[in-house]
LOTORZA-453196 format. One line per 5 residues: number of its first residue (from 0); their letters; for each residue x, y, z of N, C-alpha, C. Coordinates in steps of 0.2 Angstrom, whole numbers, plus 5000, padded with zeros to 4 digits. Layout:
residues N
NUM = A = X Y Z X Y Z X Y Z; ...
This chain:
residues 426
0 = MPLKV = 5152 4986 5096 5147 4981 5094 5144 4983 5087; 5144 4978 5083 5141 4979 5076 5134 4981 5076; 5132 4985 5072 5125 4987 5071 5121 4981 5067; 5116 4979 5070 5112 4973 5067 5106 4976 5064; 5105 4974 5057 5099 4977 5054 5095 4971 5051
5 = VVGTW = 5089 4970 5052 5085 4965 5049 5080 4969 5044; 5081 4967 5038 5076 4969 5032 5071 4964 5031; 5064 4966 5033 5059 4962 5032 5054 4963 5027; 5051 4958 5023 5046 4959 5018 5041 4954 5019; 5035 4955 5016 5029 4951 5016 5029 4947 5010
10 = GPLRS = 5034 4942 5009 5034 4938 5003 5042 4938 5001; 5043 4933 4997 5050 4932 4995 5053 4937 4990; 5060 4938 4990 5063 4943 4985 5066 4939 4979; 5065 4942 4974 5069 4940 4968 5071 4946 4964; 5076 4945 4960 5079 4951 4956 5074 4954 4951
15 = DSGGP = 5069 4950 4949 5065 4953 4944 5058 4955 4947; 5058 4956 4954 5053 4959 4958 5052 4966 4956; 5046 4969 4958 5045 4976 4957 5043 4979 4963; 5042 4986 4963 5039 4989 4969 5044 4988 4975; 5041 4987 4981 5044 4987 4988 5049 4981 4988
20 = YRVAY = 5047 4975 4984 5052 4969 4984 5058 4971 4980; 5058 4975 4975 5064 4977 4971 5068 4981 4975; 5065 4986 4979 5069 4991 4983 5073 4987 4988; 5069 4982 4992 5072 4979 4997 5077 4974 4995; 5076 4971 4989 5082 4967 4986 5088 4971 4985
25 = DLLRG = 5087 4976 4981 5093 4980 4980 5097 4983 4986; 5092 4985 4991 5095 4987 4998 5099 4982 5001; 5097 4976 5001 5100 4970 5004 5107 4969 5001; 5107 4969 4994 5113 4968 4990 5118 4973 4992; 5116 4980 4992 5120 4985 4994 5123 4985 5001
30 = LSSND = 5118 4983 5006 5121 4982 5013 5126 4976 5014; 5125 4971 5010 5129 4965 5010 5136 4967 5008; 5137 4972 5004 5144 4974 5002 5146 4980 5006; 5143 4982 5011 5145 4988 5015 5150 4986 5020; 5152 4991 5024 5157 4989 5029 5155 4984 5034
35 = SSLQV = 5160 4981 5037 5159 4975 5042 5156 4977 5048; 5155 4984 5049 5152 4986 5056 5144 4984 5056; 5142 4982 5050 5135 4980 5049 5134 4973 5049; 5129 4970 5053 5127 4963 5053 5120 4963 5050; 5119 4961 5044 5113 4961 5040 5109 4955 5040
40 = YYSDF = 5103 4955 5041 5098 4949 5041 5093 4950 5036; 5090 4945 5034 5084 4945 5030 5078 4941 5033; 5072 4944 5033 5066 4940 5036 5061 4941 5031; 5058 4935 5029 5052 4934 5025 5046 4933 5030; 5042 4938 5032 5036 4937 5037 5031 4931 5034
45 = SRGFI = 5030 4931 5028 5025 4926 5026 5027 4919 5026; 5034 4918 5027 5037 4911 5028 5040 4910 5035; 5040 4915 5039 5042 4914 5046 5049 4912 5047; 5054 4916 5043 5061 4914 5045 5065 4921 5045; 5070 4920 5048 5075 4926 5048 5082 4923 5048
50 = QPLQK = 5087 4925 5044 5093 4922 5043 5098 4928 5041; 5104 4927 5044 5110 4931 5042 5111 4932 5034; 5112 4937 5032 5112 4938 5024 5118 4934 5021; 5123 4933 5025 5129 4929 5022 5127 4922 5020; 5122 4919 5024 5119 4913 5023 5115 4912 5016
55 = LGQDL = 5113 4918 5014 5108 4919 5008 5112 4922 5002; 5118 4923 5003 5121 4927 4998 5121 4924 4991; 5122 4917 4991 5122 4913 4984 5115 4913 4982; 5110 4912 4986 5103 4912 4984 5101 4919 4981; 5103 4924 4984 5101 4931 4982 5104 4932 4975
60 = GDDSL = 5110 4930 4974 5112 4930 4967 5109 4926 4962; 5106 4920 4964 5103 4916 4960 5096 4917 4959; 5093 4922 4961 5086 4924 4961 5081 4919 4964; 5084 4916 4969 5079 4911 4972 5080 4911 4980; 5079 4917 4982 5081 4919 4989 5078 4914 4994
65 = VKDRQ = 5071 4912 4993 5068 4908 4997 5064 4903 4993; 5064 4897 4995 5059 4892 4992 5053 4890 4996; 5047 4891 4994 5042 4890 4998 5040 4882 4999; 5041 4880 5005 5040 4873 5006 5033 4872 5010; 5029 4877 5011 5023 4877 5014 5017 4876 5010
70 = GMVRS = 5017 4871 5006 5011 4870 5001 5004 4871 5004; 5003 4868 5010 4997 4869 5013 4995 4876 5014; 4999 4880 5017 4998 4887 5018 4997 4891 5012; 5001 4889 5007 5000 4892 5001 4993 4891 4998; 4991 4885 4998 4984 4883 4996 4979 4887 4999
75 = VRVLA = 4979 4887 5006 4974 4891 5010 4974 4898 5008; 4980 4901 5006 4981 4908 5004 4977 4909 4998; 4978 4905 4993 4975 4905 4987 4967 4905 4987; 4965 4900 4992 4958 4899 4993 4955 4906 4996; 4959 4909 5001 4957 4915 5004 4956 4921 4999
80 = RGLIK = 4961 4921 4994 4960 4926 4989 4954 4925 4984; 4953 4919 4983 4947 4917 4979 4941 4919 4982; 4940 4918 4989 4934 4920 4993 4933 4928 4992; 4939 4931 4993 4939 4938 4993 4936 4941 4987; 4939 4938 4981 4938 4941 4975 4931 4939 4972
85 = YTIAN = 4928 4933 4974 4922 4931 4971 4916 4932 4976; 4917 4933 4982 4912 4933 4987 4911 4940 4990; 4917 4943 4993 4916 4949 4996 4916 4955 4991; 4920 4955 4986 4921 4960 4981 4916 4960 4976; 4912 4955 4975 4908 4954 4969 4901 4955 4971
90 = PVILD = 4897 4960 4969 4891 4962 4972 4886 4957 4969; 4887 4954 4963 4882 4949 4960 4881 4943 4965; 4886 4941 4969 4885 4935 4973 4879 4937 4978; 4879 4943 4981 4875 4945 4986 4869 4949 4984; 4867 4949 4977 4862 4953 4975 4855 4951 4978
95 = CVPKI = 4854 4944 4979 4848 4942 4981 4847 4942 4988; 4852 4945 4992 4851 4946 4999 4850 4953 5001; 4845 4954 5006 4844 4961 5008 4850 4965 5009; 4850 4971 5008 4856 4975 5009 4860 4974 5016; 4856 4975 5021 4859 4975 5028 4862 4968 5029
100 = AATRV = 4858 4963 5027 4861 4956 5028 4867 4955 5024; 4867 4957 5018 4873 4956 5013 4879 4960 5016; 4878 4965 5019 4884 4969 5022 4886 4964 5028; 4882 4962 5032 4884 4958 5038 4887 4951 5035; 4885 4948 5030 4888 4942 5027 4895 4944 5025
105 = RYFLA = 4896 4950 5021 4903 4952 5019 4907 4953 5025; 4905 4956 5030 4909 4957 5036 4911 4951 5039; 4906 4946 5040 4907 4940 5043 4913 4936 5039; 4912 4936 5032 4917 4932 5028 4924 4935 5029; 4924 4942 5029 4930 4945 5029 4934 4944 5036
110 = DLIQQ = 4930 4944 5041 4933 4943 5048 4935 4936 5048; 4931 4931 5046 4933 4924 5046 4939 4923 5042; 4940 4925 5036 4946 4924 5033 4952 4928 5036; 4951 4934 5039 4956 4937 5042 4959 4933 5049; 4954 4930 5052 4956 4926 5058 4960 4919 5056
115 = VRFHL = 4958 4916 5050 4961 4911 5047 4968 4913 5045; 4969 4918 5042 4976 4921 5040 4980 4922 5046; 4977 4925 5051 4981 4927 5057 4983 4920 5061; 4978 4916 5061 4980 4909 5064 4985 4906 5061; 4986 4906 5054 4991 4903 5051 4998 4907 5051
120 = ARPRI = 4997 4913 5052 5003 4918 5052 5006 4918 5059; 5002 4917 5064 5005 4918 5071 5011 4914 5073; 5011 4908 5071 5016 4904 5073 5023 4906 5069; 5022 4908 5063 5028 4910 5059 5030 4916 5062; 5026 4921 5064 5028 4927 5067 5031 4926 5073
125 = AGILR = 5029 4922 5077 5032 4920 5084 5039 4917 5083; 5040 4913 5078 5046 4911 5076 5051 4916 5074; 5049 4921 5071 5053 4927 5069 5055 4931 5076; 5050 4932 5080 5052 4935 5086 5057 4931 5090; 5057 4925 5090 5062 4921 5094 5069 4922 5091
130 = EMPDQ = 5069 4922 5085 5075 4923 5081 5078 4930 5080; 5074 4935 5082 5076 4942 5081 5083 4943 5085; 5088 4945 5082 5094 4947 5086 5093 4952 5091; 5097 4952 5096 5096 4957 5102 5098 4964 5099; 5095 4969 5102 5097 4976 5100 5098 4977 5093
135 = SILHI = 5093 4976 5089 5094 4976 5082 5089 4982 5079; 5089 4983 5073 5085 4987 5069 5081 4983 5064; 5074 4983 5065 5070 4980 5060 5067 4985 5055; 5069 4984 5049 5067 4988 5044 5061 4985 5040; 5055 4987 5040 5049 4984 5037 5048 4987 5031
140 = HGAAE = 5047 4984 5025 5046 4987 5019 5038 4985 5017; 5034 4990 5017 5027 4989 5016 5024 4985 5021; 5021 4979 5019 5019 4974 5024 5012 4976 5028; 5009 4982 5026 5003 4983 5030 4997 4978 5028; 4998 4975 5022 4993 4970 5020 4993 4964 5025
145 = MGDAL = 4998 4963 5029 4998 4958 5034 4993 4959 5039; 4990 4965 5040 4985 4966 5044 4987 4964 5052; 4983 4960 5055 4983 4959 5062 4990 4955 5063; 4993 4951 5058 4999 4948 5059 5005 4953 5061; 5004 4958 5057 5009 4963 5058 5008 4967 5065
150 = VFLLE = 5002 4968 5067 5001 4971 5073 5004 4966 5079; 5003 4960 5078 5005 4955 5083 5013 4955 5083; 5016 4956 5077 5024 4956 5077 5026 4963 5081; 5023 4968 5079 5025 4975 5082 5024 4975 5090; 5018 4972 5092 5016 4973 5099 5020 4968 5103
155 = NIEKS = 5024 4963 5100 5027 4958 5104 5035 4959 5103; 5037 4963 5099 5044 4964 5098 5047 4967 5104; 5054 4966 5105 5057 4969 5111 5057 4977 5110; 5057 4980 5116 5057 4987 5116 5063 4990 5114; 5069 4986 5115 5075 4989 5113 5076 4988 5105
160 = CKVVW = 5072 4985 5102 5072 4985 5095 5070 4991 5092; 5074 4994 5087 5071 5000 5084 5068 4998 5077; 5063 5002 5075 5059 5000 5070 5059 5005 5064; 5061 5004 5058 5060 5008 5052 5055 5005 5048; 5051 5009 5046 5045 5007 5041 5046 5011 5035
165 = TEHSK = 5046 5008 5029 5046 5011 5022 5040 5010 5019; 5036 5015 5017 5029 5014 5014 5031 5015 5006; 5029 5010 5002 5030 5010 4995 5024 5012 4991; 5018 5011 4994 5012 5011 4990 5010 5018 4988; 5005 5019 4984 5003 5025 4981 4997 5027 4986
170 = GSVLR = 4998 5030 4991 4993 5033 4995 4990 5028 5000; 4994 5022 5001 4992 5017 5006 4989 5011 5002; 4990 5005 5005 4987 4999 5002 4980 5000 5001; 4977 5003 5006 4969 5004 5005 4967 5008 4999; 4971 5013 4997 4969 5017 4991 4971 5012 4985
175 = EWEHL = 4976 5008 4985 4977 5004 4979 4972 4999 4979; 4970 4996 4984 4964 4991 4984 4958 4994 4981; 4957 5000 4983 4950 5004 4981 4950 5005 4974; 4956 5006 4971 4957 5007 4964 4956 5001 4960; 4958 4995 4963 4958 4989 4960 4951 4985 4961
180 = FGSRF = 4948 4986 4967 4942 4982 4968 4936 4986 4970; 4937 4992 4971 4931 4997 4973 4931 4998 4981; 4927 5003 4983 4927 5005 4990 4924 5000 4994; 4919 4997 4992 4916 4992 4996 4920 4986 4998; 4925 4984 4994 4930 4979 4996 4934 4982 5002
185 = VGTWG = 4936 4988 5001 4941 4991 5006 4937 4992 5013; 4931 4994 5012 4927 4995 5018 4926 4988 5022; 4925 4983 5018 4924 4976 5021 4931 4973 5024; 4936 4973 5019 4942 4970 5021 4948 4974 5024; 4947 4980 5024 4953 4985 5026 4953 4986 5033
190 = RGVRR = 4949 4983 5037 4950 4985 5045 4956 4982 5048; 4958 4976 5046 4965 4974 5048 4971 4978 5046; 4970 4980 5040 4976 4984 5037 4976 4991 5040; 4970 4994 5042 4970 5000 5046 4973 4999 5052; 4972 4994 5056 4975 4993 5062 4983 4992 5062
195 = AYEVL = 4985 4989 5056 4992 4988 5055 4995 4995 5054; 4992 4999 5050 4995 5006 5049 4995 5010 5055; 4990 5009 5059 4990 5013 5066 4995 5011 5070; 4997 5005 5071 5002 5002 5075 5009 5004 5072; 5010 5004 5065 5016 5006 5062 5017 5013 5064
200 = LRRAD = 5012 5017 5063 5013 5025 5064 5015 5026 5071; 5013 5022 5076 5014 5023 5083 5021 5020 5085; 5023 5014 5082 5029 5011 5084 5035 5012 5081; 5034 5014 5074 5041 5015 5070 5045 5021 5073; 5051 5020 5074 5056 5026 5076 5057 5030 5070
205 = RVVFP = 5057 5028 5064 5057 5032 5058 5053 5029 5052; 5049 5034 5049 5045 5032 5044 5048 5035 5037; 5049 5030 5032 5053 5032 5026 5048 5032 5020; 5048 5037 5016 5044 5037 5010 5049 5039 5004; 5048 5036 4998 5052 5037 4993 5052 5044 4989
210 = SKGAV = 5047 5048 4992 5047 5055 4989 5042 5059 4993; 5043 5066 4992 5038 5070 4996 5031 5069 4993; 5030 5068 4987 5024 5067 4984 5020 5061 4987; 5024 5056 4988 5021 5050 4991 5019 5051 4998; 5022 5055 5002 5020 5057 5009 5013 5061 5008
215 = QLFEE = 5013 5066 5004 5007 5070 5003 5001 5066 5001; 5002 5061 4996 4997 5057 4994 4994 5052 5000; 4999 5050 5004 4997 5045 5009 4993 5049 5014; 4995 5055 5016 4991 5059 5021 4985 5061 5019; 4984 5063 5012 4978 5065 5009 4973 5060 5009
220 = YTGWK = 4975 5054 5008 4970 5048 5007 4968 5046 5014; 4973 5045 5018 4971 5041 5025 4969 5046 5030; 4971 5052 5030 4970 5057 5035 4975 5057 5041; 4979 5052 5040 4985 5052 5045 4990 5056 5044; 4993 5059 5049 4999 5064 5048 5005 5060 5050
225 = IPLER = 5011 5061 5046 5017 5058 5048 5021 5063 5053; 5023 5061 5059 5026 5066 5063 5033 5068 5059; 5034 5074 5059 5040 5077 5055 5046 5075 5058; 5047 5074 5065 5053 5072 5068 5055 5065 5066; 5050 5061 5064 5051 5054 5062 5051 5053 5055
230 = LRIIY = 5049 5057 5051 5049 5056 5044 5056 5057 5040; 5057 5053 5035 5063 5054 5031 5061 5052 5024; 5064 5056 5019 5063 5055 5012 5070 5051 5010; 5069 5045 5007 5075 5042 5004 5073 5040 4997; 5076 5043 4992 5074 5041 4985 5077 5034 4984
235 = NGVED = 5073 5031 4980 5075 5024 4977 5081 5025 4973; 5084 5019 4972 5090 5019 4967 5089 5013 4963; 5092 5013 4957 5092 5007 4953 5099 5005 4950; 5100 4999 4948 5106 4998 4945 5106 5001 4938; 5112 5003 4936 5113 5006 4929 5112 5001 4924
240 = PLLGL = 5106 5001 4920 5105 4996 4915 5109 4997 4909; 5113 5002 4908 5117 5002 4902 5123 4997 4903; 5124 4996 4909 5130 4991 4910 5128 4984 4908; 5121 4982 4908 5119 4976 4906 5117 4975 4899; 5116 4980 4895 5114 4979 4888 5119 4975 4884
245 = REPKR = 5117 4971 4880 5121 4966 4877 5123 4969 4870; 5119 4974 4867 5121 4977 4861 5124 4984 4862; 5128 4986 4858 5130 4993 4858 5124 4998 4857; 5123 5003 4861 5117 5007 4862 5116 5010 4855; 5121 5012 4851 5121 5016 4845 5117 5011 4840
250 = NLYEK = 5117 5005 4840 5114 5000 4836 5106 4999 4837; 5104 5002 4843 5097 5000 4845 5092 5005 4843; 5093 5011 4841 5088 5016 4840 5083 5015 4835; 5077 5016 4836 5071 5015 4831 5067 5021 4831; 5067 5025 4826 5064 5031 4826 5056 5030 4826
255 = GLFVT = 5052 5033 4830 5045 5032 4830 5043 5027 4835; 5047 5024 4839 5046 5019 4844 5045 5023 4850; 5039 5022 4854 5038 5025 4860 5036 5019 4865; 5039 5019 4871 5038 5014 4876 5036 5016 4882; 5031 5013 4885 5029 5014 4892 5029 5008 4896
260 = VAQHV = 5032 5008 4902 5032 5003 4907 5027 5004 4913; 5021 5001 4913 5016 5002 4918 5011 4996 4918; 5009 4995 4924 5003 4990 4925 4997 4993 4922; 4992 4989 4920 4986 4992 4917 4981 4994 4922; 4982 5000 4925 4978 5003 4930 4976 5010 4929
265 = PEKGL = 4970 5012 4930 4969 5019 4928 4974 5025 4930; 4977 5024 4936 4981 5030 4938 4987 5030 4934; 4989 5025 4930 4995 5025 4925 4994 5030 4919; 4988 5032 4918 4986 5036 4912 4987 5034 4905; 4986 5027 4905 4987 5024 4898 4981 5026 4893
270 = DWILE = 4976 5028 4896 4970 5030 4892 4971 5036 4889; 4974 5041 4893 4975 5048 4890 4981 5048 4885; 4986 5044 4887 4991 5043 4882 4989 5041 4875; 4984 5036 4875 4981 5033 4869 4978 5039 4865; 4974 5043 4869 4970 5049 4866 4975 5054 4863
275 = GLAMV = 4981 5055 4866 4986 5059 4863 4989 5056 4857; 4991 5050 4857 4994 5046 4851 4989 5046 4845; 4983 5046 4847 4978 5046 4841 4979 5052 4837; 4981 5058 4840 4982 5064 4836 4988 5065 4833; 4993 5061 4834 5000 5061 4831 4999 5060 4823
280 = KRPWR = 5003 5064 4820 5002 5064 4812 5008 5060 4809; 5014 5060 4812 5019 5056 4809 5019 5049 4811; 5023 5045 4808 5023 5038 4810 5025 5036 4817; 5022 5032 4820 5024 5030 4827 5022 5023 4829; 5025 5020 4834 5023 5014 4837 5023 5014 4844
285 = WVVVG = 5018 5011 4848 5019 5012 4855 5018 5005 4858; 5023 5003 4862 5024 4997 4866 5023 4998 4873; 5018 4994 4876 5017 4995 4883 5019 4989 4887; 5023 4989 4891 5026 4983 4895 5023 4984 4902; 5019 4979 4904 5016 4979 4911 5011 4974 4912
290 = GFTPW = 5009 4972 4918 5004 4967 4919 4997 4969 4917; 4993 4964 4915 4986 4965 4913 4982 4965 4919; 4976 4968 4918 4971 4968 4924 4965 4969 4921; 4959 4968 4925 4952 4969 4922 4952 4975 4917; 4956 4981 4919 4955 4987 4915 4958 4986 4908
295 = TASLR = 4962 4981 4907 4965 4980 4900 4960 4980 4895; 4954 4977 4896 4948 4977 4891 4946 4984 4889; 4946 4988 4894 4944 4995 4892 4949 4998 4887; 4956 4997 4889 4961 5000 4885 4961 4997 4878; 4959 4990 4877 4959 4988 4870 4953 4990 4867
300 = SLVRK = 4947 4992 4870 4942 4995 4867 4944 5002 4864; 4948 5006 4868 4950 5012 4866 4954 5012 4860; 4959 5007 4860 4963 5006 4854 4958 5005 4848; 4953 5000 4848 4949 4999 4843 4945 5006 4841; 4943 5009 4846 4939 5016 4844 4943 5020 4840
305 = YRLEA = 4950 5021 4841 4954 5025 4837 4957 5022 4831; 4956 5015 4830 4958 5011 4825 4966 5011 4825; 4969 5010 4831 4976 5010 4832 4979 5003 4832; 4975 4998 4831 4977 4991 4832 4984 4989 4829; 4986 4992 4823 4992 4991 4820 4998 4995 4823
310 = KVDFV = 4997 5000 4828 5002 5004 4831 5003 5003 4838; 4998 4999 4841 4999 4999 4849 5000 4991 4850; 5004 4990 4855 5006 4983 4857 5006 4982 4864; 5001 4979 4867 5002 4978 4874 5005 4971 4875; 5011 4971 4877 5015 4965 4877 5015 4961 4884
315 = GPLPR = 5012 4964 4889 5013 4961 4896 5019 4962 4899; 5020 4958 4905 5027 4959 4908 5032 4955 4904; 5038 4958 4904 5044 4955 4901 5050 4955 4905; 5055 4951 4904 5061 4951 4908 5065 4957 4908; 5068 4959 4913 5071 4966 4914 5076 4967 4908
320 = DEVFS = 5080 4963 4905 5084 4964 4900 5081 4966 4894; 5075 4963 4893 5071 4964 4887 5067 4971 4887; 5065 4973 4893 5063 4980 4895 5068 4985 4893; 5074 4984 4896 5079 4989 4895 5081 4990 4887; 5081 4984 4884 5083 4984 4877 5077 4988 4873
325 = LMARS = 5071 4987 4875 5065 4991 4872 5066 4998 4873; 5067 5000 4879 5068 5007 4881 5074 5010 4878; 5079 5007 4877 5085 5009 4875 5085 5011 4867; 5081 5007 4863 5081 5008 4856 5075 5013 4854; 5071 5015 4860 5065 5019 4858 5067 5026 4857
330 = EAVIH = 5063 5030 4853 5064 5037 4852 5063 5041 4859; 5058 5039 4863 5057 5042 4869 5053 5037 4873; 5053 5038 4880 5049 5034 4885 5043 5039 4887; 5037 5036 4887 5031 5040 4889 5030 5037 4896; 5030 5042 4901 5028 5040 4908 5024 5045 4911
335 = APRVA = 5017 5044 4910 5013 5050 4911 5007 5048 4916; 5009 5045 4922 5003 5043 4926 5000 5049 4929; 4994 5048 4931 4990 5053 4935 4992 5054 4942; 4995 5049 4945 4998 5049 4952 5005 5046 4951; 5010 5049 4954 5017 5046 4954 5020 5047 4961
340 = VFDLA = 5022 5041 4963 5026 5041 4970 5033 5042 4968; 5036 5036 4965 5043 5037 4963 5044 5030 4959; 5042 5030 4953 5042 5024 4949 5049 5022 4947; 5051 5016 4948 5058 5013 4946 5059 5013 4939; 5053 5012 4935 5054 5013 4928 5056 5019 4925
345 = LLEAM = 5054 5025 4929 5056 5031 4927 5064 5032 4928; 5066 5030 4934 5073 5030 4935 5077 5026 4930; 5075 5020 4928 5078 5016 4923 5078 5020 4916; 5073 5023 4914 5073 5027 4908 5078 5033 4908; 5079 5036 4914 5084 5041 4915 5091 5038 4914
350 = ALAKP = 5092 5032 4918 5098 5029 4917 5100 5027 4910; 5095 5026 4906 5097 5024 4899 5098 5030 4895; 5098 5036 4898 5099 5042 4894 5093 5044 4889; 5087 5042 4891 5081 5043 4886 5078 5049 4888; 5075 5053 4883 5070 5058 4884 5064 5055 4886
355 = ILATP = 5061 5058 4891 5055 5055 4894 5049 5060 4894; 5043 5058 4891 5037 5063 4891 5034 5061 4897; 5034 5065 4902 5031 5064 4908 5026 5069 4911; 5022 5067 4915 5017 5071 4918 5021 5075 4924; 5019 5081 4926 5022 5085 4931 5019 5083 4938
360 = VGGNV = 5019 5077 4940 5015 5075 4946 5020 5072 4951; 5019 5073 4957 5022 5069 4963 5030 5068 4962; 5031 5061 4962 5038 5059 4961 5041 5061 4955; 5037 5061 4949 5040 5063 4943 5044 5070 4943; 5041 5075 4947 5044 5081 4947 5051 5081 4951
365 = EALGE = 5051 5077 4957 5056 5076 4961 5062 5072 4957; 5060 5068 4953 5065 5064 4949 5068 5068 4944; 5064 5071 4940 5066 5075 4934 5068 5082 4935; 5066 5085 4940 5067 5092 4942 5061 5097 4939; 5060 5102 4943 5055 5106 4942 5055 5110 4935
370 = EYPLF = 5061 5111 4932 5062 5114 4926 5063 5109 4920; 5061 5103 4921 5061 5098 4916 5057 5100 4909; 5060 5100 4903 5057 5103 4898 5052 5099 4894; 5051 5092 4896 5046 5088 4892 5041 5086 4897; 5038 5090 4901 5032 5088 4905 5026 5089 4901
375 = VRASE = 5022 5085 4901 5015 5085 4897 5009 5085 4902; 5005 5089 4900 4999 5090 4904 4992 5089 4901; 4992 5087 4895 4986 5086 4891 4988 5081 4885; 4983 5078 4882 4984 5074 4876 4986 5078 4870; 4983 5084 4870 4986 5088 4864 4993 5090 4864
380 = QLAKY = 4995 5091 4870 5002 5093 4871 5007 5087 4870; 5005 5081 4872 5008 5075 4870 5009 5074 4863; 5004 5075 4859 5004 5074 4852 5009 5079 4849; 5008 5085 4851 5013 5091 4849 5020 5089 4850; 5022 5087 4856 5029 5085 4857 5031 5080 4853
385 = IDEGN = 5027 5075 4851 5029 5069 4847 5030 5072 4840; 5025 5076 4837 5026 5078 4831 5031 5083 4829; 5033 5087 4835 5038 5092 4834 5045 5089 4837; 5045 5083 4838 5051 5080 4842 5058 5081 4838; 5063 5084 4841 5069 5086 4838 5074 5081 4841
390 = GKFYE = 5078 5077 4836 5083 5072 4838 5088 5075 4843; 5091 5081 4841 5097 5083 4845 5094 5086 4852; 5088 5089 4852 5086 5091 4858 5084 5085 4863; 5081 5080 4860 5080 5074 4863 5086 5071 4866; 5091 5071 4862 5098 5068 4864 5101 5072 4870
395 = LVGQN = 5100 5078 4870 5102 5083 4876 5098 5081 4882; 5092 5081 4881 5087 5080 4887 5089 5073 4890; 5090 5068 4886 5092 5061 4888 5099 5061 4892; 5104 5065 4889 5110 5065 4893 5109 5069 4900; 5105 5074 4900 5104 5077 4906 5101 5072 4911
400 = NRKRF = 5096 5068 4909 5093 5063 4913 5097 5058 4916; 5102 5056 4912 5107 5051 4914 5112 5054 4919; 5114 5060 4918 5118 5064 4923 5114 5065 4930; 5108 5066 4930 5104 5067 4936 5103 5060 4939; 5102 5055 4935 5102 5048 4938 5108 5046 4942
405 = LEKFN = 5114 5047 4939 5121 5046 4941 5122 5050 4948; 5120 5056 4948 5121 5060 4954 5116 5058 4960; 5110 5056 4959 5105 5055 4964 5102 5049 4965; 5101 5045 4960 5097 5039 4960 5100 5032 4959; 5106 5031 4960 5109 5025 4960 5109 5021 4966
410 = IPAMV = 5110 5015 4966 5110 5011 4972 5114 5013 4978; 5121 5014 4976 5125 5016 4982 5123 5022 4986; 5120 5027 4982 5117 5033 4986 5111 5031 4990; 5107 5026 4988 5101 5024 4992 5103 5020 4998; 5108 5016 4997 5111 5012 5002 5114 5016 5008
415 = QSHVS = 5118 5021 5006 5121 5025 5010 5116 5030 5014; 5111 5032 5011 5106 5035 5015 5103 5031 5020; 5102 5025 5019 5099 5020 5024 5104 5019 5029; 5110 5018 5028 5115 5017 5033 5115 5023 5038; 5115 5029 5035 5115 5035 5039 5109 5035 5043
420 = LYREI = 5103 5033 5041 5097 5033 5045 5098 5028 5050; 5100 5022 5049 5101 5017 5054 5106 5019 5060; 5111 5022 5058 5116 5025 5063 5113 5031 5067; 5108 5034 5064 5105 5040 5067 5101 5038 5073; 5097 5032 5072 5093 5030 5077 5096 5025 5082
425 = W = 5102 5023 5080 5105 5018 5085 5109 5021 5090
């Protein structure tokens, strides 16, 4: 009997997705080309469908895996996000209300919105439960933000169904929300997410993290311990970007160009990178690719403080081929977060044979190796490495990075690790 695997996400997949959606997308593509003893399905929990992968093969290649036909649900979702952002998470709205009353109002609004979300999600989740193939493995990517809808799914799924849960966040969704919105938001809105995590930890037959550092960060923040007998580390893999570059690599090099791929959030370390670059004596230019956030204004203020407007460019998100082209022609990639789980941008820089100025934290160490020669621990050290950069040494480091990528962090290796895991619990 073929092994049936359902890969489920909370939201549609596209080839230009990031984070858990990117990993799930690449995993599905890899599984679809695996041996015929696997029957692979894809499920989008937010839209309430489950289909065999072969029916979605063309869509998967066209970057339009799912088209959202539920405009009304989407509108309600947008409204809910607005209420969360401007009412629950914004203290100004409730400043005129006594503290105890304000807390009760926030909890009431949060509970009301959660109930609306659950009411809308329940029939879609029930549809997934009806369509779930018998004796299958459900592989959930992230999705704790589903809250009580995920609890409903896990508590009503057949006992014969095995569950694999991969956690992609940096210390949990709760920690990421706290960094974006503040602790009061998490205290108000996070109760459903906590319930989802508790059920995931209890129900999952295997819990997968992309690095040991990711496990440590999750356990430290949440206080939950992952049972060792159910824990698995599976490193993410990415496609080899060198295969897609349109220009010969030798024609791309630009001395003094440094590139960072990161969303504008404090944990990415963009502020202290700026402080280090301000000390560099030789000519340089820094391009930052990544989504803007409320923290972007602070970064721009820092740029003005150091009078670096002519040298720093925040370009926002870019198509993947443009990101690869930028990284490929850079002198080096700077990847210096304060917290690192296992960033795909780091793997892509390794695949491009680039030297990487990286912080020795979490997943960075696991990806680059403990003896990596370009770890940076302070702004002054970053500036020194750039000023003393040696072309031949950089080239050697880049070649070693690519060799390590090809050995450990390609998509076939990631897919095979997952297939082995599925067979282990089946």
